[in-house]
C-alpha positions as MATLAB code, in Angstrom:
seq = 'MPDPTGGDELEPDDFPVHAERNELKTQDGEKIAEAKTKQLAENIAQRLNEQAHREEEDRWSA';
ca = [
      19.738   36.154   69.460;
      22.299   38.684   67.566;
      24.386   36.412   64.848;
      28.197   36.760   66.059;
      29.408   36.661   62.738;
      27.442   40.013   61.679;
      24.608   38.312   60.289;
      20.647   40.040   60.938;
      18.717   36.821   61.301;
      16.401   35.721   64.144;
      17.204   32.439   65.734;
      14.540   30.052   67.133;
      15.184   30.799   70.783;
      14.121   34.509   70.010;
      10.954   33.334   69.841;
       8.195   34.387   70.340;
       8.924   38.158   69.348;
       6.007   40.674   70.677;
       5.402   44.306   70.106;
       6.019   47.102   72.881;
       4.071   50.194   72.057;
       6.114   50.367   68.037;
       9.033   48.787   68.838;
       9.098   44.563   67.830;
      11.229   42.787   70.122;
      12.650   39.056   71.366;
      11.696   37.178   73.804;
      14.393   38.301   76.068;
      13.505   41.814   75.493;
      16.256   42.546   72.651;
      15.044   45.280   70.169;
      14.996   43.846   66.613;
      12.855   46.038   64.539;
      10.577   49.369   64.890;
       7.156   50.299   63.183;
       5.737   53.263   62.396;
       2.351   52.293   64.772;
       1.504   50.054   67.910;
      -0.596   48.665   65.685;
       1.287   47.741   62.424;
       4.050   46.167   65.544;
       1.728   43.923   67.181;
       0.624   43.044   63.277;
       4.273   41.738   62.580;
       4.851   40.093   65.834;
       1.847   37.800   65.103;
       2.775   37.004   61.773;
       6.542   36.578   62.329;
       5.604   34.142   65.644;
       2.914   32.239   63.147;
       5.665   31.618   60.702;
       7.944   30.521   63.310;
       5.766   28.150   64.835;
       5.370   26.984   61.179;
       8.389   26.537   60.546;
       8.471   24.615   63.781;
       6.025   21.583   62.656;
       7.268   21.188   59.758;
      10.786   20.562   61.281;
       9.041   18.093   63.068;
       6.625   16.467   60.709;
       9.675   16.256   58.342;
];
């Protein structure tokens, strides 16, 4: 979800992100980035989702 204050940060409810062709999109279908290739977009989405998952686990374990 876009930050109403103009920031460009992803929020927890934007996850999981997914790749659609060479675009990265939030779970609501909002385009958040574009990669050079489909494979790169898929790799970026996977890494973002893994990082978000780790951060969520850290919040629960703290």
